[in-house]
N, CA, C and O of each residue as an XYZ file, in Angstrom:
648
protein
N     139.839    100.196     69.817
C     139.145    101.355     69.317
C     138.601    102.156     70.497
O     137.949    101.605     71.384
N     138.867    103.428     70.499
C     138.431    104.298     71.583
C     136.914    104.507     71.518
O     136.308    104.533     70.447
N     136.341    104.653     72.692
C     134.909    104.951     72.749
C     134.683    106.390     72.316
O     135.074    107.334     73.004
N     134.050    106.538     71.174
C     133.698    107.869     70.696
C     132.253    108.155     71.074
O     131.526    107.255     71.494
N     131.851    109.375     70.930
C     130.450    109.725     71.182
C     129.552    108.908     70.273
O     128.486    108.459     70.693
N     129.973    108.711     69.028
C     129.160    107.951     68.075
C     129.003    106.493     68.498
O     127.901    105.950     68.417
N     130.087    105.845     68.951
C     129.990    104.439     69.357
C     129.170    104.307     70.636
O     128.406    103.355     70.794
N     129.330    105.260     71.542
C     128.537    105.232     72.772
C     127.057    105.456     72.475
O     126.200    104.805     73.072
N     126.753    106.371     71.558
C     125.374    106.632     71.170
C     124.779    105.395     70.486
O     123.634    105.032     70.754
N     125.547    104.753     69.610
C     125.071    103.547     68.922
C     124.770    102.441     69.933
O     123.778    101.727     69.786
N     125.612    102.293     70.954
C     125.376    101.280     71.981
C     124.083    101.581     72.740
O     123.320    100.664     73.046
N     123.833    102.837     73.041
C     122.585    103.208     73.713
C     121.377    102.924     72.827
O     120.357    102.427     73.303
N     121.491    103.237     71.549
C     120.401    102.942     70.610
C     120.162    101.439     70.516
O     119.014    100.994     70.507
N     121.232    100.655     70.447
C     121.095     99.195     70.384
C     120.401     98.663     71.629
O     119.509     97.820     71.532
N     120.801     99.146     72.790
C     120.177     98.707     74.045
C     118.684     99.055     74.068
O     117.863     98.249     74.505
N     118.343    100.244     73.600
C     116.933    100.659     73.567
C     116.134     99.790     72.602
O     115.002     99.415     72.906
N     116.706     99.464     71.444
C     116.004     98.623     70.465
C     115.819     97.204     70.997
O     114.776     96.591     70.769
N     116.813     96.680     71.699
C     116.704     95.340     72.287
C     115.664     95.348     73.403
O     114.881     94.405     73.522
N     115.647     96.394     74.218
C     114.634     96.510     75.276
C     113.235     96.546     74.670
O     112.315     95.928     75.206
N     113.064     97.256     73.569
C     111.773     97.332     72.888
C     111.381     95.953     72.333
O     110.217     95.563     72.429
N     112.327     95.221     71.762
C     112.059     93.881     71.249
C     111.565     92.961     72.366
O     110.577     92.246     72.197
N     112.252     92.984     73.499
C     111.874     92.129     74.617
C     110.497     92.500     75.171
O     109.704     91.616     75.495
N     110.213     93.777     75.281
C     108.905     94.216     75.789
C     107.795     93.844     74.814
O     106.737     93.358     75.214
N     108.049     94.080     73.527
C     107.053     93.750     72.505
C     106.765     92.255     72.497
O     105.623     91.848     72.282
N     107.771     91.441     72.726
C     107.602     89.990     72.807
C     106.517     89.644     73.827
O     105.624     88.850     73.532
N     106.586     90.228     75.015
C     105.585     89.953     76.053
C     104.195     90.356     75.584
O     103.231     89.619     75.785
N     104.091     91.520     74.963
C     102.783     91.999     74.515
C     102.192     91.112     73.413
O     101.016     90.754     73.480
N     102.982     90.758     72.413
C     102.430     89.936     71.329
C     102.151     88.517     71.815
O     101.209     87.876     71.348
N     102.961     88.024     72.745
C     102.711     86.700     73.324
C     101.396     86.707     74.098
O     100.566     85.817     73.916
N     101.202     87.689     74.947
C      99.983     87.758     75.754
C      98.734     87.986     74.905
O      97.635     87.586     75.291
N      98.903     88.626     73.754
C      97.776     88.853     72.837
C      97.653     87.751     71.792
O      96.775     87.793     70.930
N      98.551     86.758     71.879
C      98.519     85.588     70.996
C      98.611     85.962     69.513
O      97.916     85.405     68.664
N      99.484     86.915     69.239
C      99.737     87.333     67.859
C     100.926     86.523     67.344
O     102.057     87.007     67.318
N     100.657     85.294     66.939
C     101.719     84.339     66.591
C     102.498     84.753     65.354
O     103.689     84.456     65.259
N     101.863     85.431     64.401
C     102.586     85.914     63.220
C     103.647     86.923     63.627
O     104.799     86.823     63.207
N     103.258     87.899     64.450
C     104.208     88.923     64.906
C     105.300     88.312     65.760
O     106.461     88.710     65.665
N     104.936     87.342     66.598
C     105.923     86.711     67.465
C     106.972     85.970     66.642
O     108.166     86.108     66.908
N     106.557     85.197     65.662
C     107.509     84.453     64.829
C     108.450     85.395     64.093
O     109.625     85.077     63.914
N     107.955     86.544     63.666
C     108.785     87.516     62.947
C     109.836     88.170     63.832
O     110.763     88.802     63.324
N     109.706     88.027     65.144
C     110.677     88.604     66.070
C     111.951     87.769     66.141
O     112.945     88.189     66.734
N     111.916     86.589     65.534
C     113.065     85.691     65.512
C     113.761     85.766     64.150
O     113.135     86.083     63.138
N     115.063     85.470     64.139
C     115.764     85.350     62.868
C     115.131     84.190     62.098
O     114.428     83.363     62.679
N     115.378     84.136     60.814
C     114.789     83.088     59.972
C     115.047     81.694     60.544
O     114.171     80.829     60.507
N     116.264     81.479     61.077
C     116.618     80.172     61.654
C     116.676     80.232     63.178
O     117.360     79.426     63.809
N     115.958     81.188     63.768
C     115.961     81.373     65.212
C     115.417     80.171     65.959
O     114.783     79.290     65.378
N     115.681     80.152     67.270
C     115.266     79.025     68.101
C     114.553     79.507     69.345
O     114.908     80.533     69.925
N     113.539     78.751     69.749
C     112.904     78.944     71.041
C     113.070     77.659     71.817
O     112.740     76.582     71.319
N     113.582     77.759     73.035
C     113.758     76.605     73.913
C     112.986     76.861     75.191
O     113.324     77.758     75.964
N     111.960     76.077     75.405
C     111.161     76.212     76.605
C     109.896     75.403     76.447
O     109.088     75.675     75.559
N     109.720     74.430     77.282
C     108.625     73.472     77.196
C     108.760     72.598     75.962
O     108.252     71.477     75.942
N     109.421     73.079     74.955
C     109.750     72.326     73.742
C     110.839     73.106     73.015
O     111.176     74.226     73.398
N     111.378     72.507     71.972
C     112.380     73.181     71.149
C     111.781     73.409     69.772
O     111.290     72.481     69.130
N     111.830     74.649     69.331
C     111.347     74.986     67.985
C     112.446     75.766     67.278
O     113.008     76.705     67.841
N     112.748     75.380     66.054
C     113.799     76.049     65.287
C     113.225     76.520     63.963
O     112.585     75.759     63.237
N     113.465     77.777     63.666
C     112.947     78.384     62.451
C     111.580     79.000     62.714
O     110.835     78.550     63.584
N     111.266     80.037     61.948
C     110.014     80.761     62.182
C     108.775     79.882     62.044
O     107.816     80.047     62.798
N     108.781     78.961     61.101
C     107.603     78.107     60.897
C     107.365     77.228     62.124
O     106.228     77.109     62.579
N     108.416     76.610     62.668
C     108.263     75.768     63.861
C     107.886     76.599     65.078
O     107.074     76.174     65.899
N     108.478     77.786     65.194
C     108.148     78.673     66.317
C     106.673     79.042     66.250
O     105.974     78.995     67.262
N     106.201     79.405     65.074
C     104.787     79.745     64.898
C     103.907     78.545     65.252
O     102.905     78.695     65.951
N     104.271     77.380     64.784
C     103.494     76.163     65.041
C     103.456     75.843     66.534
O     102.403     75.496     67.068
N     104.603     75.959     67.209
C     104.663     75.676     68.643
C     103.748     76.619     69.420
O     102.952     76.176     70.247
N     103.863     77.915     69.152
C     103.065     78.875     69.916
C     101.582     78.789     69.573
O     100.741     78.861     70.469
N     101.251     78.638     68.307
C      99.837     78.597     67.925
C      99.191     77.267     68.297
O      97.975     77.200     68.480
N      99.985     76.215     68.411
C      99.441     74.907     68.755
C      99.483     74.645     70.247
O      98.441     74.551     70.895
N     100.675     74.527     70.788
C     100.836     74.143     72.193
C     100.548     75.297     73.147
O      99.715     75.159     74.043
N     101.213     76.416     72.974
C     101.085     77.530     73.920
C      99.670     78.087     73.919
O      99.140     78.427     74.977
N      99.059     78.184     72.764
C      97.718     78.746     72.674
C      96.713     77.954     73.508
O      95.726     78.514     73.986
N      96.959     76.644     73.688
C      96.027     75.806     74.440
C      96.407     75.643     75.908
O      95.693     74.974     76.654
N      97.514     76.239     76.334
C      97.986     76.064     77.710
C      97.077     76.710     78.750
O      96.931     76.188     79.856
N      96.470     77.834     78.408
C      95.696     78.576     79.395
C      94.688     79.464     78.693
O      94.847     79.827     77.528
N      93.639     79.804     79.442
C      92.653     80.724     78.879
C      93.234     82.126     78.754
O      92.851     82.882     77.862
N      94.148     82.470     79.635
C      94.805     83.768     79.582
C      96.151     83.697     80.262
O      96.339     82.912     81.192
N      97.094     84.513     79.809
C      98.393     84.604     80.463
C      98.966     85.991     80.267
O      98.681     86.684     79.289
N      99.791     86.372     81.241
C     100.379     87.706     81.257
C     101.817     87.586     81.732
O     102.092     87.003     82.781
N     102.729     88.147     80.948
C     104.166     88.087     81.235
C     104.658     89.451     81.712
O     104.311     90.487     81.144
N     105.465     89.430     82.757
C     106.067     90.641     83.291
C     107.568     90.392     83.404
O     108.003     89.532     84.169
N     108.350     91.141     82.645
C     109.795     90.927     82.601
C     110.530     92.118     83.204
O     110.161     93.273     82.988
N     111.582     91.810     83.969
C     112.361     92.828     84.662
C     113.836     92.442     84.669
O     114.214     91.370     84.196
N     114.653     93.323     85.208
C     116.079     93.085     85.451
C     116.850     92.648     84.205
O     117.619     91.688     84.267
N     116.660     93.334     83.080
C     117.343     92.895     81.857
C     118.837     93.218     81.879
O     119.265     94.256     82.383
N     119.604     92.302     81.321
C     121.026     92.560     81.071
C     121.259     92.428     79.574
O     120.571     91.668     78.891
N     122.223     93.165     79.077
C     122.573     93.109     77.655
C     124.083     93.246     77.530
O     124.676     94.181     78.067
N     124.701     92.308     76.817
C     126.110     92.398     76.468
C     126.184     92.522     74.949
O     125.877     91.578     74.221
N     126.590     93.688     74.489
C     126.667     93.952     73.054
C     128.001     93.504     72.488
O     129.038     93.605     73.144
N     127.958     93.002     71.247
C     129.174     92.628     70.535
C     128.918     92.844     69.044
O     128.696     91.892     68.297
N     128.953     94.101     68.627
C     128.685     94.423     67.233
C     127.234     94.181     66.884
O     126.330     94.782     67.464
N     127.019     93.276     65.911
C     125.661     92.954     65.465
C     125.059     91.769     66.201
O     124.044     91.225     65.767
N     125.668     91.361     67.307
C     125.109     90.306     68.143
C     125.078     90.792     69.584
O     125.771     91.741     69.950
N     124.272     90.134     70.385
C     124.175     90.476     71.803
C     123.663     89.262     72.561
O     123.059     88.360     71.980
N     123.909     89.248     73.859
C     123.379     88.229     74.748
C     122.840     88.935     75.989
O     123.167     90.090     76.258
N     122.016     88.221     76.728
C     121.511     88.804     77.965
C     120.481     87.927     78.618
O     120.069     86.901     78.078
N     120.073     88.355     79.799
C     119.081     87.631     80.587
C     118.024     88.618     81.062
O     118.316     89.783     81.336
N     116.784     88.128     81.155
C     115.660     88.900     81.671
C     114.889     88.027     82.645
O     114.552     86.885     82.331
N     114.607     88.564     83.830
C     113.774     87.847     84.796
C     112.321     87.932     84.351
O     111.924     88.891     83.690
N     111.530     86.926     84.714
C     110.156     86.866     84.232
C     109.225     86.355     85.322
O     109.538     85.393     86.024
N     108.066     87.017     85.455
C     106.961     86.491     86.243
C     105.824     86.248     85.262
O     105.574     87.056     84.367
N     105.150     85.141     85.438
C     104.113     84.710     84.508
C     102.874     84.378     85.308
O     102.900     83.507     86.178
N     101.789     85.072     85.014
C     100.501     84.799     85.646
C      99.599     84.188     84.589
O      99.632     84.592     83.427
N      98.790     83.212     84.992
C      97.925     82.562     84.014
C      96.643     82.063     84.682
O      96.544     81.962     85.905
N      95.677     81.759     83.834
C      94.429     81.147     84.277
C      94.231     79.905     83.423
O      94.194     79.978     82.195
N      94.104     78.766     84.090
C      93.915     77.493     83.395
C      92.765     76.758     84.060
O      92.806     76.473     85.257
N      91.746     76.457     83.284
C      90.549     75.774     83.776
C      89.988     76.485     85.011
O      89.585     75.849     85.985
N      89.974     77.816     84.946
C      89.393     78.625     86.005
C      90.253     78.815     87.242
O      89.811     79.462     88.192
N      91.481     78.267     87.267
C      92.380     78.394     88.403
C      93.517     79.352     88.036
O      94.118     79.229     86.969
N      93.807     80.310     88.930
C      94.908     81.252     88.708
C      96.223     80.622     89.135
O      96.305     79.970     90.176
N      97.260     80.827     88.309
C      98.589     80.292     88.586
C      99.610     81.429     88.575
O      99.416     82.460     87.930
N     100.689     81.211     89.300
C     101.811     82.134     89.312
C     103.074     81.318     89.041
O     103.207     80.187     89.506
N     103.979     81.896     88.299
C     105.263     81.247     88.056
C     106.309     82.323     87.829
O     105.996     83.495     87.622
N     107.550     81.893     87.874
C     108.654     82.814     87.637
C     109.807     82.048     87.008
O     109.874     80.821     87.078
N     110.691     82.785     86.406
C     111.864     82.209     85.774
C     112.662     83.293     85.104
O     112.607     84.460     85.494
N     113.414     82.897     84.081
C     114.172     83.897     83.321
C     114.331     83.442     81.874
O     114.242     82.256     81.554
N     114.569     84.423     81.017
C     114.897     84.187     79.615
C     116.382     84.445     79.419
O     116.903     85.457     79.888
N     117.065     83.542     78.733
C     118.422     83.785     78.251
C     118.317     84.018     76.754
O     117.776     83.190     76.021
N     118.838     85.150     76.308
C     118.695     85.558     74.914
C     120.023     85.620     74.186
O     121.049     86.026     74.732
N     119.961     85.197     72.921
C     121.003     85.473     71.943
C     120.300     86.279     70.864
O     119.296     85.838     70.304
N     120.825     87.447     70.578
C     120.175     88.358     69.643
C     121.108     88.679     68.487
O     122.330     88.585     68.601
N     120.498     89.060     67.371
C     121.277     89.401     66.183
C     120.564     90.511     65.422
O     119.340     90.519     65.286
N     121.370     91.446     64.933
C     120.810     92.497     64.088
C     120.779     91.977     62.651
O     121.812     91.613     62.088
N     119.574     91.947     62.067
C     119.383     91.467     60.700
C     118.753     92.593     59.896
O     117.662     93.063     60.220
N     119.441     93.020     58.852
C     118.954     94.128     58.023
C     118.585     95.344     58.865
O     117.584     96.014     58.612
N     119.412     95.612     59.870
C     119.223     96.788     60.707
C     118.220     96.630     61.833
O     117.954     97.592     62.553
N     117.647     95.421     62.008
C     116.618     95.201     63.023
C     117.080     94.102     63.988
O     117.516     93.035     63.554
N     116.984     94.363     65.293
C     117.339     93.349     66.291
C     116.255     92.275     66.351
O     115.060     92.570     66.379
N     116.712     91.004     66.370
C     115.813     89.854     66.445
C     116.411     88.830     67.401
O     117.600     88.865     67.718
N     115.561     87.925     67.848
C     116.046     86.827     68.679
C     116.687     85.775     67.787
O     116.056     85.285     66.850
N     117.920     85.431     68.067
C     118.568     84.282     67.429
C     118.162     83.036     68.228
O     117.887     81.977     67.664
N     118.132     83.198     69.567
C     117.664     82.119     70.436
C     117.077     82.746     71.697
O     117.623     83.702     72.247
N     115.970     82.193     72.134
C     115.346     82.609     73.396
C     115.069     81.334     74.169
O     114.323     80.465     73.717
N     115.685     81.232     75.353
C     115.528     80.036     76.195
C     114.910     80.470     77.515
O     115.390     81.399     78.165
N     113.840     79.786     77.901
C     113.195     80.094     79.173
C     113.508     79.006     80.180
O     113.486     77.817     79.860
N     113.802     79.428     81.403
C     114.001     78.522     82.527
C     112.986     78.910     83.588
O     112.984     80.045     84.065
N     112.126     77.973     83.959
C     111.139     78.218     85.002
C     111.718     77.826     86.355
O     112.396     76.806     86.475
N     111.448     78.639     87.372
C     111.828     78.315     88.744
C     110.701     77.553     89.432
O     110.951     76.604     90.176
N     109.465     77.966     89.184
C     108.323     77.299     89.787
C     107.065     77.637     89.008
O     107.029     78.586     88.224
N     106.035     76.838     89.243
C     104.698     77.047     88.688
C     103.747     76.502     89.734
O     103.803     75.320     90.074
N     102.872     77.357     90.248
C     101.998     76.923     91.337
C     100.679     77.663     91.280
O     100.611     78.769     90.746
N      99.620     77.061     91.829
C      98.369     77.803     91.944
C      98.612     79.079     92.752
O      99.363     79.064     93.727
N      97.986     80.168     92.353
C      98.171     81.447     93.024
C      97.835     81.335     94.506
O      98.461     81.997     95.335
N      96.855     80.506     94.847
C      96.484     80.331     96.251
C      97.627     79.746     97.070
O      97.712     79.981     98.276
N      98.503     78.988     96.424
C      99.656     78.402     97.103
C     100.836     79.356     97.033
O     101.529     79.569     98.028
N     101.062     79.929     95.860
C     102.120     80.915     95.668
C     103.505     80.396     95.957
O     103.709     79.205     96.191
N     104.445     81.303     95.935
C     105.827     80.912     96.154
C     106.192     80.845     97.626
O     107.315     80.462     97.953
N     105.284     81.205     98.527
C     105.564     81.076     99.954
C     105.131     79.710    100.479
O     105.488     79.320    101.591
N     104.358     78.988     99.668
C     103.930     77.647    100.060
C     104.925     76.628     99.562
O     106.132     76.770     99.763
N     104.422     75.614     98.922
C     105.271     74.573     98.354
C     105.003     74.512     96.862
O     104.300     73.619     96.389
N     105.561     75.460     96.120
C     105.271     75.492     94.687
C     105.862     74.293     93.966
O     106.808     73.662     94.438
N     105.292     74.002     92.835
C     105.785     72.928     91.986
C     106.932     73.468     91.150
O     106.717     74.263     90.235
N     108.138     73.044     91.457
C     109.285     73.434     90.655
C     109.307     72.552     89.425
O     109.173     71.332     89.527
N     109.476     73.164     88.257
C     109.345     72.394     87.030
C     110.597     72.494     86.166
O     111.363     73.455     86.239
N     110.770     71.472     85.357
C     111.820     71.472     84.348
C     111.322     72.259     83.143
O     110.154     72.643     83.082
N     112.212     72.496     82.187
C     111.850     73.273     81.007
C     110.730     72.614     80.213
O     109.987     73.298     79.510
N     110.599     71.291     80.316
C     109.524     70.600     79.591
C     108.224     70.529     80.387
O     107.244     69.949     79.920
N     108.208     71.115     81.585
C     107.005     71.160     82.391
C     106.881     70.035     83.406
O     105.939     70.033     84.198
N     107.804     69.075     83.408
C     107.735     67.994     84.383
C     108.278     68.473     85.730
O     109.163     69.328     85.770
N     107.752     67.925     86.838
C     108.244     68.342     88.153
C     109.739     68.085     88.298
O     110.241     67.043     87.877
N     110.444     69.038     88.893
C     111.880     68.908     89.107
C     112.175     67.999     90.302
O     113.140     67.234     90.284
N     111.344     68.086     91.330
C     111.530     67.260     92.529
C     110.223     66.527     92.789
O     109.162     67.005     92.390
N     110.278     65.371     93.453
C     109.013     64.686     93.774
C     108.111     65.604     94.602
O     108.570     66.295     95.512
N     106.842     65.596     94.271
C     105.876     66.444     94.958
C     105.121     65.626     95.985
O     104.743     64.483     95.725
N     104.901     66.215     97.159
C     104.099     65.560     98.168
C     102.643     65.939     97.985
O     102.320     67.013     97.475
N     101.785     65.052     98.403
C     100.334     65.303     98.239
C      99.846     66.335     99.221
O      98.662     66.669     99.228
């Protein structure tokens, strides 16, 4: 099928809607709006990161239970998004920096999200969102020191020296 103005315009609209979904995710996550966050996923959507949650109820439970207690505050900054469209589905990756405060200590971390997206009733939603962390370290140590590289479940990836 030849690229028509209409198909090219639709692709641009889809990309803009997906970009808005990803940005809104950061805002509702940082504001701890778990109802809105769960609704951003398909009914049987999945979140993989620190734990696996499938379906809106489990996603809501994971974020309101585990994530809500992880830190007094957190802020997500996402950049470098890619999107591969395929009709009513899409995939892509977004780089992420995550700043947080836990027990009065500031932390910095970075990683990326791998997304599988689906248009449901005309609205783009996450079918699956998987986060991979590169490191998590006290801000005073930062990524120029010896940050703690972590697995998706939060355990150290390599043995840490004292």
